[in-house]
N, C-alpha and C positions, 0 to 999 in steps of 0.2 A: 574443859574445866581446868582450873589451876588454883594453887594455894599460894597466897602472897601475904605480905604485910603492907599496911597503908603508909603513906608518906605525909609529912606535915605540909601545910600550905606554903611555908617558907621554902622547904626543899623543892616542892613542885614549881614555885616561882623561879627559883634559881635554875632548875633544869630547863624549863621552857625558855628562860632568858638566854640559854646558850645559842639558840637559833639566831637571835638578833646580833650575835657577835661574829657570825659568819658573814662574809661580804654578800651584799644584797643580790648580786648577779648569780651567785651560787645557790642561794636558799631554795629556789624552785626545784632543784634537782633532788631534794630530800623530802620525804613524807615525815614531817615533824610530829612527835607525840603530843597529844593534847593533855593538859594538866589533869583533867578528870580521869584519864586513862593510865596515869603513872602509878606504879606500885613496884615493890621489890618481890619478885617471884622466888618462892622456895621450891616449888615442885609443879611442873606442868603435867597434867593428867591426860590431856587430849579428849577425844570423844568418850564420854562416860555415861552409862545408863543412869537415869533419874533415881532408880531404886537403890543405887549405891551411895547416895548422899548421906544417909544416916550413918553407915559404917565408916565412911570417909571422915565424917564429922567426929566420930568416936576416936579415930586415929589422930586427928588434929588435937582433940582435947587431951588425949594421953600424952602426946609430945609436948603440948603447951604447959600442962600441969607440972612437968618436970623441969621447967625452965623459968627463971625469974625474968623480969623485964630488964632490958638493956638498951644502950644507945649506940647508934652508928652516926657517921658524918659523911657528907659528900666529899669525894676525893678528886682526882684529876680526870681528864678526858681520855678516851681511847676509842678503838674501833675494832670490829671483827671483819675480816681476818686480821687486818692491820691498817694503820693510817696511810700507807702508800696506796692501797686500793681498797678502801673501806666499802662495806655493804651495810653495816650497822654501826651507828655512832652511840657511844655510851659514856656514862660518868661512873667511875668506880666508887667504892665505899671504903671507909676506914673506921676506926673506933674499936668496939668490942666484936670484931669480926670472928674471933674464935668462938664466941658464944653463939653467933649466927650459924656457924658451921656445925656446932653441937646440936642446936635446935633442928637444923635441916637433916642431920644424920638420924636423930630420934624420929622425926617425921618419916623419913625414908624407911627406917626399920618397921615402924607401925604399918605403913602402907604395904610393905613387903609381906607382912604376916597375913594380910587379907587378900593376897594374890595380885597386887598391883606391881607389875614388873619394874625393876629399877631402871634408872637412866643409863645410857651407854657411855655418857661422859661425866667427868668430875664436876661437881657443883662449882660454878664460877659466878659469884654474886656481882651484879652490875645493874645499872638503871638505864634502860634504852631511851634515848631522846630522839632518835630519828633513824630512818631506813632510806638508803639511796633508791631512787627510782630505777627500774630495770634498764631503761634505755640510756643511762648516763654513760658517756664515753669514758674510757680509762683516763684520759688526760684530765677531764673535769673531775672525776672521782678523786684523783690524786690531789687536785687543787682543794677540794672540799676537805680531804683528810688533813692536809697541811694547815688549812685555816682552823679546823676543829682542834688540832693539836695545840694551837696557841690560845684557845679560849681559856680564860681565867674566871673561875667562879667567885662570887662575892666572899669577902672575909668579914667576920668569921664565917666559916662554912656552916650551913644549916644542919641541925641535928635531925636524926630520924629516930624517934622513940619507938622501939619494938615492944608492943604490949599485947598483941593478939595476932592470931593467924586467921585469915579469911579465905573461905572457899568461894571462888567466883566462877560464873558461867559466862563465856564469851559468845555473843550473838553477832554474826556478821550482818551489817546493814549497808545500804547503798552508800552512805557517807562514812563508812568505817565501822570498826567493832564497837559494841556496847557491852559493858561489864555489869553483871547482875550479882549482887551479894546473895549467896545461898545459906551460908553458915559462918559463925565466928566463934573462935575459942580463945579465951583470955589466957595470957601467960601467968604462971605461978599462982 
């Protein structure tokens, strides 16, 4: 399970469009994210018992009630660990990012109080658009990273209106994961 916020259809279209700006011969080396799977994750929960959904939903509601709605925008492209040898291709966010960090910290605090252990790393908001296939040779990975570094998103950059937190369950299927909405908490 994970807690996220939804993206606008305009933001999803811009994100999926990044794949078409990478040279055609490099595209098959990446598992590109499908639009319906795109979201901005605030907290990954991992395997979670079904009987914890209600208490997690309460944590979401507590954090959401203390935050008003805000707006983010798509930023530039990047990669983890870096664009020289990428494994994950992403698009950053800008706008009211400080409010996003406050919301995430409130959510983290609420989850901590019910015994959900904190993350080992600092929250780094980004939107994953693709993951390199495991068998991609380093030379090709470098070419993909360089091509992705030069991808430009449409102007004006699409907004992401943050107005709710959503608890999703991920189910692995033959053709990839499917996300099922389990609960939603409106901000402010």
